[in-house]
C-alpha positions as CSV (number, residue, x, y, z in Angstrom):
1,M,-45.1,23.3,55.2
2,K,-48.1,24.4,53.4
3,L,-47.6,23.1,49.5
4,S,-48.2,25.9,47.0
5,H,-50.1,25.4,43.8
6,R,-48.4,28.4,42.1
7,P,-46.5,26.2,39.5
8,L,-50.2,25.1,38.0
9,R,-51.4,28.9,38.4
10,F,-48.3,30.1,36.5
11,A,-48.6,27.5,33.6
12,L,-52.1,28.4,32.6
13,S,-51.1,32.0,32.9
14,L,-48.6,31.3,30.6
15,F,-50.5,30.0,28.1
16,T,-52.2,32.6,26.6
17,I,-52.2,32.4,22.6
18,L,-55.3,30.5,21.6
19,I,-56.6,32.5,18.5
20,I,-54.7,35.4,17.0
21,A,-56.8,37.5,15.4
22,G,-56.1,37.9,11.9
23,L,-53.7,35.1,11.6
24,E,-55.9,32.5,9.6
25,D,-54.2,33.6,6.1
26,L,-50.8,31.9,6.7
27,P,-52.0,28.4,5.5
28,L,-49.8,25.9,7.9
29,A,-51.3,22.0,7.9
30,V,-49.7,21.3,11.0
31,A,-46.7,22.6,14.0
32,G,-43.4,22.7,12.2
33,S,-44.5,22.8,8.5
34,D,-42.8,24.1,6.0
35,P,-43.8,27.5,5.7
36,P,-45.0,29.0,2.2
37,P,-42.1,30.9,0.3
38,E,-42.9,34.2,1.3
39,L,-42.7,33.8,4.9
40,A,-39.5,31.2,4.3
41,R,-37.5,33.9,3.0
42,H,-38.0,36.4,5.8
43,L,-37.4,33.5,8.2
44,A,-33.9,33.1,6.3
45,A,-33.2,36.8,6.3
46,I,-34.1,37.0,10.1
47,A,-31.8,34.0,11.2
48,T,-28.6,35.9,9.0
49,L,-28.8,38.6,12.0
50,A,-28.1,36.1,14.9
51,R,-25.8,37.3,17.4
52,S,-24.4,35.6,20.7
53,S,-25.1,37.4,23.4
54,P,-21.7,38.2,25.7
55,L,-21.2,36.4,28.3
56,V,-20.6,37.5,31.8
57,T,-18.7,35.8,34.7
58,I,-20.3,35.2,37.8
59,P,-17.6,34.7,40.6
60,E,-17.7,32.2,42.9
61,G,-19.0,32.8,46.8
62,R,-22.2,32.9,48.7
63,F,-25.6,34.8,48.2
64,V,-28.9,35.1,49.5
65,M,-31.5,33.0,48.1
66,G,-34.8,32.6,48.7
67,T,-37.0,34.9,51.0
68,V,-37.5,35.3,55.2
69,R,-41.1,35.2,56.0
70,K,-43.2,38.3,56.1
71,D,-46.7,38.3,56.9
72,D,-47.6,41.8,58.1
73,D,-47.9,43.4,54.8
74,P,-49.6,41.0,52.7
75,F,-49.4,43.2,49.5
76,G,-45.8,44.5,49.8
77,L,-43.1,43.8,47.2
78,D,-40.8,42.6,50.2
79,T,-43.9,40.1,51.1
80,Q,-43.0,36.8,49.8
81,F,-44.9,35.6,46.8
82,D,-45.6,31.9,47.7
83,D,-44.3,29.5,50.2
84,T,-41.7,28.0,47.9
85,E,-39.2,30.8,48.8
86,F,-38.5,29.2,52.0
87,P,-36.5,29.5,53.9
88,Q,-33.9,31.8,52.9
89,R,-30.5,30.2,52.3
90,R,-26.8,31.3,51.7
91,I,-26.2,29.1,49.1
92,W,-22.1,29.0,47.5
93,L,-21.9,28.8,44.1
94,D,-18.5,27.9,42.1
95,A,-18.0,30.5,39.5
96,Y,-20.0,30.6,36.2
97,A,-20.6,32.4,33.1
98,I,-24.0,33.5,31.9
99,D,-25.7,35.1,28.5
100,R,-25.8,38.7,29.5
101,D,-28.9,38.5,27.2
102,E,-32.0,36.7,26.3
103,V,-31.3,34.6,23.2
104,S,-33.1,36.2,20.2
105,L,-35.5,35.2,17.9
106,A,-32.5,35.5,15.3
107,E,-30.6,33.1,17.0
108,Y,-33.5,30.5,17.5
109,L,-34.4,30.6,14.0
110,A,-30.8,30.3,13.2
111,Y,-30.4,27.2,15.2
112,L,-33.8,25.2,13.8
113,R,-32.1,26.0,10.2
114,R,-28.7,24.1,11.0
115,Q,-31.2,21.9,12.7
116,Q,-32.8,21.4,9.3
117,S,-36.1,21.9,11.2
118,Q,-39.3,24.4,11.0
119,P,-40.2,26.9,13.5
120,P,-43.6,25.9,15.5
121,D,-46.8,26.6,14.1
122,E,-47.4,29.3,16.9
123,L,-44.2,31.1,15.8
124,Q,-44.5,31.1,12.4
125,R,-48.3,33.2,12.2
126,L,-46.9,35.2,14.6
127,I,-44.3,36.6,12.8
128,W,-46.4,36.3,9.6
129,H,-48.8,38.3,11.5
130,V,-46.5,41.2,12.4
131,I,-44.7,41.7,9.3
132,T,-48.2,41.3,7.1
133,V,-50.4,43.8,9.1
134,H,-47.7,45.4,11.3
135,A,-45.2,45.7,9.1
136,L,-42.1,44.9,11.3
137,P,-39.0,44.8,9.6
138,D,-36.9,41.6,9.8
139,Y,-34.0,43.5,11.7
140,V,-37.0,44.6,14.3
141,L,-37.4,40.9,14.9
142,A,-34.2,39.5,15.1
143,S,-33.7,41.2,18.4
144,W,-36.8,40.0,19.8
145,P,-36.3,37.5,22.7
146,A,-36.9,33.8,20.9
147,L,-40.6,32.6,22.3
148,Y,-42.8,29.4,21.9
149,V,-39.9,27.4,22.9
150,T,-40.0,24.0,25.0
151,W,-37.9,23.8,27.8
152,A,-35.6,20.6,25.6
153,G,-35.8,23.1,22.5
154,A,-33.8,25.6,25.0
155,A,-32.1,23.0,26.7
156,D,-30.7,21.7,23.2
157,L,-30.1,25.2,21.7
158,C,-27.8,25.9,24.8
159,R,-26.1,22.6,24.5
160,A,-25.3,23.3,20.6
161,Q,-23.5,26.3,21.4
162,G,-21.8,24.4,23.9
163,K,-23.5,25.9,26.8
164,R,-26.8,24.7,29.0
165,L,-29.7,26.2,31.2
166,P,-28.8,27.7,34.2
167,T,-29.8,26.3,37.3
168,E,-32.3,28.3,39.2
169,A,-29.7,29.0,42.1
170,E,-27.1,30.4,38.9
171,W,-30.0,32.2,37.7
172,E,-31.2,33.7,41.2
173,K,-27.8,35.0,42.2
174,A,-27.1,36.4,38.2
175,A,-30.5,38.1,38.9
176,R,-29.9,39.5,43.0
177,G,-26.3,39.4,43.2
178,S,-25.1,38.1,46.6
179,G,-26.7,40.4,48.8
180,G,-30.3,39.5,47.7
181,N,-32.0,42.3,46.2
182,L,-35.4,42.5,45.8
183,F,-35.2,43.3,41.7
184,P,-32.0,43.0,39.7
185,W,-31.9,46.8,40.4
186,G,-32.4,47.0,43.7
187,H,-35.6,47.2,45.8
188,K,-37.1,50.3,43.6
189,A,-40.4,49.4,42.5
190,P,-40.5,48.2,38.8
191,E,-41.7,51.1,36.5
192,P,-41.3,51.6,32.6
193,G,-37.4,52.1,31.6
194,L,-36.3,49.2,34.4
195,A,-38.5,46.6,32.9
196,V,-41.1,45.0,30.4
197,F,-44.1,44.2,32.2
198,G,-47.6,44.9,32.8
199,Q,-48.2,44.8,29.1
200,Y,-51.3,43.6,27.4
201,H,-52.2,43.8,23.6
202,V,-56.1,42.3,22.2
203,H,-54.5,39.8,20.2
204,E,-51.8,38.7,22.7
205,I,-49.1,40.1,20.1
206,P,-46.1,40.1,22.5
207,L,-44.9,43.6,23.4
208,V,-41.7,42.7,24.0
209,A,-38.1,45.0,24.1
210,A,-34.8,44.3,22.1
211,I,-32.9,41.8,24.0
212,N,-29.6,43.8,24.1
213,S,-31.8,46.9,25.8
214,G,-32.7,47.0,29.3
215,E,-29.3,48.4,30.4
216,E,-30.8,50.8,33.0
217,G,-32.5,47.9,34.5
218,Q,-29.6,45.7,34.8
219,S,-28.8,43.1,37.3
220,P,-25.6,44.0,39.3
221,Y,-23.8,41.6,37.2
222,G,-25.0,43.6,34.3
223,L,-27.3,41.3,33.2
224,R,-30.5,42.7,31.1
225,H,-34.1,41.4,31.1
226,M,-33.9,39.8,33.9
227,A,-37.1,40.8,35.5
228,G,-39.8,41.2,32.9
229,N,-39.9,41.0,28.8
230,M,-39.8,37.2,28.9
231,A,-39.9,34.8,31.4
232,E,-36.9,32.3,31.6
233,W,-36.6,28.4,31.4
234,V,-33.6,27.3,33.9
235,Q,-32.3,23.8,34.5
236,D,-34.3,22.3,37.4
237,W,-37.1,20.8,37.8
238,F,-39.7,22.7,40.1
239,G,-39.8,21.4,43.9
240,S,-42.1,23.4,46.0
241,D,-40.4,22.4,49.0
242,Y,-36.8,22.4,47.5
243,Y,-35.3,25.2,49.6
244,A,-35.7,23.2,52.6
245,V,-33.5,20.4,51.7
246,M,-31.0,21.6,49.0
247,P,-27.1,21.4,49.4
248,D,-25.9,24.8,50.4
249,R,-23.3,24.0,47.7
250,N,-24.1,24.2,44.0
251,P,-27.9,22.7,44.1
252,P,-28.9,21.2,41.3
253,G,-32.6,21.1,41.5
254,P,-34.8,18.2,42.4
255,T,-34.2,14.7,40.2
256,A,-37.7,14.6,39.1
257,G,-41.0,16.5,38.9
258,R,-43.9,17.6,36.8
259,Y,-42.5,21.4,35.8
260,K,-39.9,22.7,34.8
261,S,-38.7,26.0,37.0
262,V,-39.2,29.6,35.2
263,R,-37.9,32.7,36.5
264,G,-37.8,36.3,36.2
265,G,-41.7,37.5,35.0
266,S,-42.8,38.4,31.9
267,W,-43.9,41.2,29.7
268,R,-47.1,40.1,30.9
269,S,-46.9,39.9,34.3
270,D,-47.3,42.4,37.4
271,P,-44.5,43.5,39.5
272,H,-44.6,40.6,42.5
273,M,-43.9,38.4,39.5
274,L,-41.0,40.1,38.7
275,R,-39.2,40.1,42.3
276,A,-35.9,38.2,42.0
277,A,-37.0,35.3,43.8
278,T,-40.6,35.0,43.0
279,R,-40.4,31.2,41.3
280,G,-42.8,30.0,39.2
281,G,-43.5,26.5,37.0
282,A,-44.4,25.2,33.6
283,S,-44.9,22.0,31.9
284,P,-41.7,21.2,29.9
285,D,-43.5,20.6,26.7
286,Q,-45.5,24.6,26.8
287,R,-44.5,26.8,24.6
288,S,-45.3,30.1,25.1
289,P,-45.1,33.4,24.1
290,T,-44.4,34.5,27.3
291,I,-41.4,31.9,28.1
292,G,-37.5,32.6,26.4
293,F,-34.1,31.6,28.0
294,R,-30.4,32.5,28.5
295,C,-27.8,30.0,28.4
296,A,-24.9,29.6,30.7
297,K,-21.6,27.4,31.5
298,S,-19.4,26.4,34.2
299,T,-16.0,27.8,34.0
300,S,-14.1,25.7,36.5
């Protein structure tokens, strides 16, 4: 099997914020430093608006994972994104529960306050910018998805809530249903209203939707923003040839790797990245404006 270099390309494409024009006016010495008093008041106000996502139970049973190879339509959405989606398997998963919505910015800030930690430098600068330049109110930012979160930070937040990150198999079943939908909503090509994707801003300000929106493009189980808005960390290490060797019951992912799997595509992605079977990876230490997460828990 030809090995794919897609994880590295995915990781580099997600590392998008280099310089955000107009953010130099926030005096921060190092990442995670104490914010200025005015910003601190906004961070505290946003955190007070934190609300946990409803949990959705995914029943036990088999589902279609991966893609059947197709080479006659290289640019078609039914065609595999790369060879890491092979072979297609029917995988059994025990019942589990997963957040209907992505973890919100308010939840993330509330978690950091409980941990007596400060938001990362990149996030402080972004919040300061959109408040002072774009006049976004705290309640709007509270419903943004969490961003600039490392894999470990996402896993720790889920653990603090008595949950965990979903496995890659759990994420894919929740996104496409048992029958193997191409996208969460079915086989129709992505369009505005179904997903947030294909966005671009000259200053790299995330053009995201509220985490509790997206009902029109929800998955067969009612999960929202499983395609677009934010790509999402999952539990597994990324294995480019893992599908060929994974167990057919509750696959846990490879035992080690260089990248953690990231699924779902983001507000910047093209339609191919929004396919429920498209796989990607990023360094677990990476903080990105395009990677968020949701949590899951076992029910058995």
